[in-house]
Each structure stands twice: as C-alpha cells, then as structure tokens.
C-alpha positions in Angstrom: -39.4 -25.6 -21.7 -38.7 -28.6 -23.6 -41.6 -28.8 -26.2 -44.3 -26.3 -27.1 -47.9 -27.1 -27.5 -49.0 -26.1 -31.1 -52.3 -26.0 -32.4 -52.7 -27.8 -35.7 -54.2 -24.6 -37.3 -50.7 -23.0 -36.7 -49.2 -22.7 -40.4 -45.9 -24.2 -39.1 -47.6 -27.5 -38.1 -50.1 -29.7 -40.0 -50.1 -32.7 -37.8 -53.4 -34.1 -37.6 -54.5 -33.8 -33.8 -55.5 -30.4 -32.2 -52.4 -30.2 -30.2 -48.9 -31.5 -30.8 -45.4 -31.4 -29.2 -42.8 -29.3 -31.2 -39.1 -28.8 -31.1 -36.8 -26.7 -33.2 -33.3 -28.0 -34.0 -31.3 -29.8 -36.6 -31.8 -33.0 -38.6 -29.8 -35.7 -40.4 -30.9 -38.0 -43.0 -28.0 -40.3 -43.1 -26.4 -38.5 -46.0 -26.0 -35.0 -44.7 -26.9 -32.8 -41.7 -28.0 -29.2 -40.8 -25.9 -27.2 -38.4 -25.7 -23.8 -37.3 -27.0 -21.0 -34.9 -30.5 -21.1 -36.4 -32.9 -24.0 -36.5 -33.1 -25.7 -39.7 -35.6 -28.4 -38.9 -38.6 -28.9 -36.7 -40.0 -32.2 -35.1 -43.6 -32.5 -34.3 -45.2 -35.3 -32.6 -48.8 -36.4 -31.5 -50.3 -39.7 -30.6 -50.5 -40.5 -34.3 -47.6 -39.3 -36.1 -44.0 -37.7 -36.2 -43.4 -35.2 -38.7 -39.7 -34.0 -39.2 -39.4 -31.2 -41.5 -36.2 -29.1 -42.4 -33.9 -28.3 -45.2 -32.9 -31.9 -45.7 -36.6 -33.1 -46.3 -40.1 -33.3 -45.1 -40.8 -36.8 -43.5 -44.4 -37.8 -41.9 -44.0 -41.2 -39.9 -47.4 -42.6 -38.8 -46.9 -44.2 -35.4 -47.4 -47.8 -36.7 -44.5 -47.2 -39.0 -42.2 -46.1 -36.3 -40.0 -49.1 -35.2 -37.8 -47.5 -32.3 -36.7 -44.1 -31.1 -33.7 -43.8 -29.2 -30.5 -41.9 -28.6 -28.7 -40.4 -31.7 -25.8 -42.1 -33.2 -22.1 -40.9 -33.2 -22.5 -38.9 -36.6 -23.2 -36.1 -36.8 -23.7 -34.9 -33.2 -21.6 -37.4 -31.0 -24.8 -39.3 -29.5 -26.8 -36.3 -28.9 -30.5 -35.9 -30.1 -32.7 -38.7 -31.1 -32.6 -41.5 -33.8 -35.8 -42.4 -35.4 -36.0 -46.1 -37.1 -39.0 -46.6 -39.3 -40.2 -48.6 -42.1 -41.8 -46.0 -44.5 -40.8 -46.8 -48.0 -38.7 -44.3 -50.0 -37.5 -42.4 -46.7 -34.1 -42.9 -45.1 -34.4 -45.8 -42.7 -32.6 -43.8 -39.9 -33.5 -40.1 -39.3 -32.0 -38.1 -36.6 -33.1 -35.0 -34.8 -31.3 -32.9 -32.3 -33.1 -30.1 -30.3 -31.6 -26.5 -30.1 -33.1 -26.6 -26.5 -33.8 -29.3 -24.3 -32.4 -32.7 -23.4 -32.8 -35.9 -25.4 -33.9 -38.0 -22.4 -36.8 -35.3 -21.9 -37.9 -35.6 -25.5 -37.8 -39.3 -25.4 -39.9 -39.4 -22.2 -42.6 -37.1 -24.0 -42.6 -39.4 -27.2 -43.0 -42.4 -25.0 -45.9 -40.8 -23.2 -47.6 -40.4 -26.9 -47.2 -44.2 -27.2 -44.1 -44.4 -29.6 -41.6 -47.2 -29.0 -38.6 -45.7 -27.3 -35.6 -47.3 -25.6 
C-alpha cells in the first residue's frame, strides 16, 4: 500500500477535502532533516493542497502555490523521496519528504493524478 485514504475528520489530518492521500516518513526543510526508525513527518495531499507536517515544521501548500514536484535532491537522502518547490512566502523554498514505505515514482504518480505539477 502506497498511500492511505484518510477522512478529514481524522484528528491526524485537517486537509480540506473528505478524502486525502497520506504518507508517513521523514522531512527536510533545507536546514535540517528528520531520520530514524519512527516516522517524524506526514505528507497529506488532496486536489486542493499539500500538507507536510513534522518535527521540522508545519507547511500547508495550496495547489496553485506548488511550482513543481520531483525527485529529491542529494541531501539528505541521496535522491530518494520527493522535492516540493513552491512560492509560499515565509516557507523554505524547497521542502523534501521521503516515505517510510513506498516508492517515489508511485507517490509522484498519485500527486500528478490530483493535478499537481510533477516531473
């Protein structure tokens, strides 16, 4: 299973639509990254927004603010995970997420199906 369907009433997700895709893993904000055997971040997505929340911060990204989603960079996970480029003022310009379970290409395909710019 790559992503779970999570109702918005679930206390772990406040994403605006009734169902969202949700992955547990680790995040990087360009300054520091999480790592370890337990997930320290959650990435949720629906057709309206992405929400990356973890010990490095809480970042809500409306779909129209997401510039591109692609493969992660060299730091910190050697090109694993996804890199989210956006134009939300006050947030780090690049956020990265790596799932504990699943493959990057599968997550990118699911985000593309929601209408996010991937590639």
